[in-house]
matplotlib code that plots the C-alpha trace (Angstrom):
import matplotlib.pyplot as plt

x = [-4.6, -5.9, -9.4, -11.6, -14.5, -17.1, -17.5, -19.7, -17.9, -19.1, -21.3, -18.9, -18.8, -14.9, -12.7, -11.4, -8.3, -6.6, -3.1, -0.2, 3.4, 4.9, 8.4, 11.3, 10.9, 13.4, 11.7, 8.5, 9.5, 10.3, 7.4, 5.6, 7.7, 7.1, 3.8, 3.1, 1.5, 3.7, 2.6, 4.1, 2.2, 0.1, -2.2, -5.4, -6.0, -9.1, -9.5, -11.8, -13.1, -13.1, -14.9, -13.2, -16.6, -14.6, -12.7, -15.3, -12.3, -12.3, -9.6, -8.3, -7.0, -5.9, -7.6, -5.9, -3.4, -2.3, -0.1, -1.1, 0.5, -0.4, -2.5, -5.7, -8.1, -11.6, -12.5, -16.6, -18.6, -20.0, -21.9, -20.3, -17.0, -14.5, -13.6, -10.7, -9.3, -5.6, -3.5, -5.2, -6.6, -10.3, -9.6, -12.7, -11.4, -12.8, -12.2, -12.1, -9.6, -7.6, -7.0, -7.8, -7.7, -8.3, -10.5, -10.5, -9.6, -10.3, -6.9, -9.1, -8.6, -6.1, -6.6, -9.3, -10.3, -14.1, -16.4, -20.4, -22.1, -25.2, -28.0, -30.4, -33.3, -36.1, -33.7, -30.9, -31.5, -28.4, -25.8, -22.9, -20.0, -19.1, -16.0, -15.0, -11.8, -9.8, -8.7, -11.4, -14.8, -17.2, -17.4, -20.4, -19.1, -21.0, -19.6, -20.7, -22.4, -21.3, -17.5, -17.0, -15.4, -15.7, -17.8, -19.1, -18.1, -20.2, -18.0, -19.3, -16.7, -18.6, -16.8, -12.8, -11.3, -13.8, -12.8, -16.3, -19.2, -22.0, -25.9, -28.8, -32.4, -34.5, -37.8, -35.2, -31.8, -28.9, -25.4, -23.8, -20.3, -17.8, -15.7, -13.5, -12.1, -14.6, -15.9, -19.5, -21.9, -23.1, -25.6, -26.3, -28.8, -28.3]
y = [-14.7, -17.0, -15.5, -12.6, -11.1, -8.8, -7.5, -4.8, -3.0, 0.2, 0.7, 0.6, -2.0, -3.5, -6.3, -8.7, -10.1, -12.9, -14.0, -16.2, -16.2, -18.9, -20.2, -20.6, -23.1, -25.1, -24.8, -26.5, -30.1, -30.0, -28.8, -30.9, -34.1, -33.2, -33.3, -29.3, -26.4, -24.0, -21.5, -20.2, -16.1, -14.6, -11.0, -9.7, -6.9, -4.3, -3.2, 0.7, 1.1, 4.4, 6.2, 9.5, 11.3, 13.7, 11.3, 7.9, 5.7, 3.3, 3.0, 0.3, 1.8, -0.3, 0.8, -2.1, -4.3, -7.1, -10.2, -13.5, -17.7, -18.9, -18.7, -16.5, -19.3, -17.7, -14.5, -13.4, -11.2, -12.4, -9.7, -6.9, -8.2, -9.7, -13.3, -14.7, -18.4, -18.9, -22.4, -23.4, -20.6, -18.7, -14.9, -12.2, -8.8, -5.2, -2.9, 0.7, 3.7, 1.8, -0.6, -4.4, -5.6, -9.5, -9.7, -13.5, -17.1, -20.3, -22.4, -26.1, -26.8, -28.4, -26.5, -23.9, -24.0, -22.8, -19.8, -19.4, -17.2, -19.3, -16.5, -16.7, -19.0, -21.1, -23.4, -20.4, -17.0, -15.1, -16.2, -18.9, -19.3, -22.6, -23.6, -26.3, -27.8, -29.0, -31.9, -33.5, -31.6, -28.8, -26.7, -24.2, -21.2, -19.0, -15.5, -12.7, -10.1, -7.0, -8.6, -10.6, -12.8, -16.9, -18.3, -22.2, -24.5, -27.7, -30.2, -32.6, -35.7, -37.5, -35.0, -35.3, -33.2, -29.7, -27.5, -25.4, -24.4, -22.2, -21.9, -23.2, -22.9, -25.8, -26.4, -24.4, -22.8, -25.5, -25.6, -27.7, -29.2, -30.5, -33.2, -34.0, -37.1, -39.4, -37.0, -36.5, -33.8, -33.7, -31.1, -30.4, -28.2, -25.5]
z = [-48.4, -46.5, -45.8, -46.4, -44.6, -45.2, -41.3, -39.5, -36.6, -34.5, -37.6, -39.9, -43.3, -43.1, -44.9, -42.9, -44.4, -42.9, -44.0, -43.9, -44.1, -45.2, -44.8, -48.0, -50.6, -48.9, -45.9, -46.8, -47.7, -44.0, -42.4, -44.7, -43.4, -39.8, -40.5, -39.3, -40.6, -42.9, -41.6, -38.9, -38.3, -40.3, -39.7, -39.6, -41.6, -41.2, -44.6, -44.9, -48.2, -49.1, -51.8, -53.3, -55.1, -57.5, -59.1, -58.8, -57.5, -54.8, -52.5, -49.2, -46.5, -43.3, -40.5, -38.0, -37.9, -36.0, -36.2, -35.2, -34.5, -37.6, -40.6, -40.0, -41.2, -40.6, -39.5, -38.8, -35.8, -33.0, -30.6, -32.2, -31.5, -33.9, -34.1, -35.8, -35.9, -36.3, -35.3, -32.3, -31.4, -31.3, -30.2, -29.5, -30.3, -29.7, -32.4, -31.0, -32.1, -34.8, -32.0, -32.0, -28.8, -27.4, -25.0, -24.6, -26.5, -26.6, -27.8, -27.6, -30.8, -32.5, -36.0, -35.4, -39.2, -39.5, -37.4, -37.7, -36.1, -35.2, -34.7, -32.1, -32.3, -30.5, -29.4, -28.4, -27.0, -27.9, -30.6, -30.7, -32.2, -34.2, -35.2, -37.1, -35.6, -38.6, -37.1, -34.5, -33.4, -34.1, -31.0, -30.2, -28.3, -25.9, -25.8, -23.7, -25.7, -23.2, -22.3, -25.4, -22.4, -23.8, -21.0, -22.1, -25.2, -26.2, -28.2, -30.4, -31.3, -34.8, -37.5, -37.9, -40.5, -40.7, -43.5, -44.0, -42.4, -43.5, -41.6, -43.4, -42.0, -43.0, -41.3, -38.1, -38.1, -38.2, -39.6, -42.5, -41.9, -44.6, -43.0, -45.4, -43.2, -44.9, -47.6, -46.5, -45.3, -42.1, -40.6, -37.0, -36.1, -33.1]

ax = plt.figure().add_subplot(projection="3d")
ax.plot(x, y, z, "-o")
ax.set_aspect("equal")
plt.show()
């Protein structure tokens, strides 16, 4: 498992799971020598927690499954669409009738590693999708709330190896960024 998130889609709660399918042990050393990601593919699963009242037990049922290129590094929701980061791509997905359909994608990252949905604030009227690039930058993507199309992006190249993002609220809305290239944390306001 490479990522795990609770998501609300179509007024229903799911557990979104990202996986990474790793090569055989003999192949891993060669992959690391070539400085490449060992996960060549992964999966995105939407799990539906189902409660059986008669036995008071819970089970997880797979509601949707999608194969991906590379490990699924992070999952979030923006404008009621599912967004996931895998390999060098961020995809915006529509979930309907137990099927995930890609509406748009953004592939101008080296490693799409971390996602955060920045809520509306006094600086921005709508949600924005913040993307942490595992090799170079932080991006802010604009996603159309009706079509799911990505139509704008801003990039901050001050970071080098973003491994995590989280929202903060301290005298305004912001995002804290974990950048391991210099072992420090930085704050970017939205």
